[in-house]
C-alpha atoms as one frame of an Amber mdcrd trajectory, in Angstrom:
protein
 126.077  53.998  75.164 127.264  50.670  76.542 126.184  47.367  75.014 123.427
  45.324  76.587 124.871  42.592  78.794 123.088  39.265  79.309 123.296  39.773
  83.073 121.619  43.216  83.035 118.273  43.388  84.875 115.165  43.442  82.666
 114.324  47.101  83.441 117.825  48.169  82.356 117.442  46.249  79.128 114.075
  47.897  78.428 115.398  51.422  79.197 118.431  50.958  76.971 116.293  49.639
  74.164 113.965  52.658  74.532 116.865  55.112  74.247 118.217  53.224  71.257
 114.886  53.535  69.477 114.378  57.145  70.529 117.667  58.592  69.378 118.412
  56.242  66.512 121.614  54.929  68.078 122.744  51.339  67.875 124.392  49.946
  70.997 125.319  46.436  69.931 129.041  47.149  70.191 130.710  49.906  72.168
 133.149  50.787  69.406 130.563  51.036  66.667 130.082  54.407  64.919 127.063
  56.310  66.125 124.847  57.479  63.277 121.587  59.509  63.394 118.245  57.958
  62.760 116.780  58.536  59.314 113.859  60.549  60.752 114.785  63.258  63.243
 112.537  63.474  66.287 110.953  66.943  66.641 109.983  68.640  69.894 106.302
  67.642  69.927 107.095  64.009  69.033 109.673  63.928  71.767 107.079  65.082
  74.310 104.582  62.575  72.945 107.020  59.746  73.568 107.402  60.869  77.160
 103.656  60.849  77.848 103.770  57.440  79.482 106.623  58.559  81.733 105.067
  61.875  82.813 101.348  61.348  83.023 100.887  64.532  85.060 102.202  66.786
  82.283  99.346  69.197  81.304  98.414  69.154  77.638  97.371  72.837  77.757
  98.440  75.489  80.215  95.805  78.141  80.878  95.521  80.970  83.380  92.558
  80.566  85.680  89.783  82.728  84.303  87.910  82.896  87.608  90.615  85.208
  88.967  89.647  88.621  87.622  92.503  91.086  87.875  90.292  94.098  87.185
  91.320  97.404  85.594  94.102  99.619  86.884  96.601 102.006  85.321  98.986
 101.819  88.265  98.675  98.086  88.905 101.341  95.940  90.512 101.954  92.609
  88.816 102.478  89.804  91.270 102.722  86.032  91.135 100.803  84.763  94.148
 101.917  81.604  95.870  99.360  78.922  95.235  99.942  75.814  97.283 101.546
  73.229  95.075 100.653  74.865  91.749 103.762  75.428  89.574 104.571  78.909
  88.375 103.342  78.264  84.830  99.921  77.284  86.119  99.295  80.387  88.193
  97.340  83.398  87.033  99.036  86.763  86.934  97.011  89.043  89.197  96.990
  92.853  88.977  96.221  94.689  92.190  95.677  98.367  92.850  97.865 100.066
  95.410  96.170 100.274  98.794  95.907 103.590 100.648  98.380 103.910 103.493
  99.703 106.483 105.947 103.083 106.663 104.216 102.636 110.244 103.000 101.019
 111.325 106.266 103.951 109.919 108.260 106.389 111.835 106.081 104.465 115.000
 106.861 104.488 114.211 110.588 108.214 113.570 110.495 108.722 116.885 108.691
 107.056 118.731 111.575 103.440 118.938 110.390 101.657 117.858 113.564  98.115
 117.968 112.173  97.679 116.470 108.706  94.336 116.620 106.908  93.073 114.662
 103.914  90.502 116.361 101.664  88.362 114.975  98.849  85.239 116.099  97.017
  82.193 114.465  95.470  79.516 115.828  93.159  81.727 117.854  90.831  80.237
 116.227  87.718  76.636 115.973  88.896  73.862 117.925  87.176  71.839 118.387
  90.339  72.470 118.856  94.024  75.467 120.234  95.897  79.177 119.618  95.645
  80.472 118.193  98.914  83.966 118.315 100.401  85.089 116.218 103.365  88.133
 116.929 105.545  89.556 114.152 107.737  92.267 114.320 110.417  93.670 110.780
 110.462  94.603 108.827 113.555  98.254 107.689 113.750  97.330 104.009 113.391
  96.541 102.366 110.063  92.917 101.573 109.239  92.525  98.568 106.951  89.816
  98.027 104.384  89.484 101.671 103.280  89.569 102.359  99.533  88.714 105.118
  97.129  84.920 105.386  97.330  84.590 104.697  93.582  85.967 101.199  94.159
  83.287 100.313  96.728  79.617  99.515  96.333  77.050 101.411  98.449  76.994
  98.849 101.262  80.782  98.751 101.429  80.961 102.549 101.444  78.502 102.731
 104.329  80.628 100.331 106.360  83.823 102.173 105.443  82.311 105.545 106.401
  81.252 104.235 109.828  84.745 102.897 110.424  86.344 106.183 109.329  84.139
 108.191 111.704  85.189 105.963 114.595  88.877 106.012 113.600  89.527 109.647
 112.633  90.607 112.222 115.184  88.188 114.663 113.555  86.199 115.084 110.354
  83.939 117.756 108.874  81.927 118.462 105.723  81.466 121.524 103.577  78.776
 121.945 100.899  78.271 124.364  98.055  74.687 124.419  96.846  73.519 123.986
  93.258  72.910 127.750  93.165  76.486 128.441  94.273  77.749 126.036  91.591
  75.758 128.130  89.093  76.764 131.571  90.269  80.367 130.970  91.375  81.539
 128.346  88.913  82.800 124.936  89.918  86.323 125.912  91.017  85.053 128.662
  93.308  82.260 126.400  94.551  84.826 123.736  95.474  86.875 126.349  97.309
  83.785 127.502  99.189  82.890 123.957 100.218  86.505 123.143 101.160  86.871
 126.227 103.335  83.598 125.364 105.060  84.918 121.870 105.801  88.133 123.330
 107.244  86.062 125.751 109.318  84.201 122.745 110.685  87.507 121.214 111.782
  88.591 124.492 113.360  85.345 124.578 115.346  86.401 121.224 116.818  89.842
 122.578 117.714  91.755 121.166 114.727  93.569 123.483 112.327  95.768 121.365
 110.034  99.392 122.215 109.363  99.364 120.139 106.167  96.482 119.518 103.768
  96.685 116.587 101.353  94.366 117.398  98.460  93.270 114.875  95.862  94.106
 115.910  92.292  96.655 118.231  90.727  94.910 121.575  91.291  94.881 123.515
  94.554  91.368 124.912  94.406  91.705 125.924  98.084  94.462 128.449  97.226
  96.146 127.967 100.583  99.707 128.021  99.298 102.407 125.910 100.910 100.019
 124.299 103.380  98.541 122.241 100.537 100.098 119.176  98.929  98.235 117.994
  95.809  98.434 114.299  94.978  97.128 112.812  91.726  95.058 109.724  92.567
  95.477 110.676  96.206  92.372 108.685  97.110  94.203 105.544  95.972  97.430
 106.184  97.902  96.729 108.410 100.917  94.610 106.859 103.659  93.423 110.265
 104.885  92.215 111.200 101.385  90.593 107.798 100.813  88.811 108.168 104.159
  87.598 111.625 103.128  86.307 110.251  99.823  84.261 107.587 101.631  82.595
 109.877 104.150  81.996 112.605 101.548  80.317 110.165  99.183  78.069 108.688
 101.873  77.155 112.160 103.173  76.159 113.538  99.772  74.398 110.322  98.712
  72.225 110.586 101.819  71.270 114.144 100.912  70.312 113.110  97.379  68.210
 110.188  98.651  66.235 112.675 100.748  65.734 114.890  97.696  64.565 111.896
  95.635  61.355 111.819  97.686  60.438 115.239  96.262  61.385 114.376  92.653
  60.564 110.670  92.150  60.787 110.724  88.332  64.493 111.609  88.285  65.908
 108.614  90.136  68.099 110.680  92.452  68.119 107.810  94.957  70.245 105.798
  92.513  71.991 108.265  90.184  72.669 110.931  92.895  72.130 113.722  90.365
  74.618 112.387  87.794  73.503 112.131  84.121  72.114 108.584  84.109  69.526
 107.629  81.422  66.494 107.893  83.751  67.685 111.323  84.856  68.088 112.488
  81.252  64.668 111.207  80.221  63.028 112.974  83.156  64.800 116.207  82.269
  63.556 115.999  78.691  60.011 115.260  79.815  59.577 117.422  82.880  62.405
 119.940  82.814  64.825 120.838  85.606  63.952 120.625  89.265  64.647 123.234
  91.906  68.005 121.596  92.678  69.419 121.430  89.129  72.456 123.485  88.124
  70.730 125.523  85.470  73.758 127.274  84.028  75.311 123.978  82.961  75.595
 122.933  79.329  72.974 120.155  79.594  70.320 122.895  79.771  71.155 124.124
  76.251  69.239 121.307  74.529  66.150 121.507  76.726  63.012 123.488  75.938
  63.066 124.470  79.605  66.373 126.345  79.424  64.827 129.798  79.902  63.543
 129.062  83.390  64.983 131.088  86.228  66.554 129.199  89.146  64.146 128.463
  91.965  65.028 128.274  95.661  66.487 124.861  96.505  65.521 122.454  99.226
  69.045 121.568 100.301  70.200 124.983 101.559
């Protein structure tokens, strides 16, 4: 460091004196030996001495807790641009992949002119039917559609209306609670799926390619079927099918709730929610329960024969 000249401006004199004190260096003569200060300045003390020079320096850096990333096994990690906020002040946000027509377009390019997305709802319910929806997507993207499990009832209703207006064709297939009992769930799904495809055929649409959610081809239609794990999160046609299938079956269970008010079917849709379980223990199964299922084993009502259902 150079020595302090008498003619130096006051701010230069003050800055030089500050550096001399900070680093323990004497600057009286340019040829003098530089020696360290007796007490070394650590990192935190160094930052403390700069507080008056950098008043905007945050004392604690925290991610913003009001941004909830939410769960997701296949999440993308992104750093969103936040006007003027430095990178260390931004929250890391995890987002789920959004359904698109990427897979459908690949099928179209490969020569499959009619592509169909299929999804089911009601597989794990204790009462009511299992429902399968088949959707022929339009060639244009439809925004705002998600896997039905990611939407609340109001959002699903809106999404289902938009899908019905957007799709080239859609159809439903149901397998009753009695068919779930007598056929088993895999065969019941196949029955419902084939009924949905028959509904498309009645409208003049027989798909060349079927995109099926999951890793098991319960339709047993060979090379026409492409199974996609988490297809309702990636394929727009499958996500659309999940929305309309859920809304369709939920509506059927709401109608049944009027006949069985103690079971709460209007809210639990036949799934094993606490109110549903308590009603089963108190009153036994209704005419729309799947009586061959394991939940019947612990009930005193397990010996009852199935009664004709209201749904079919």
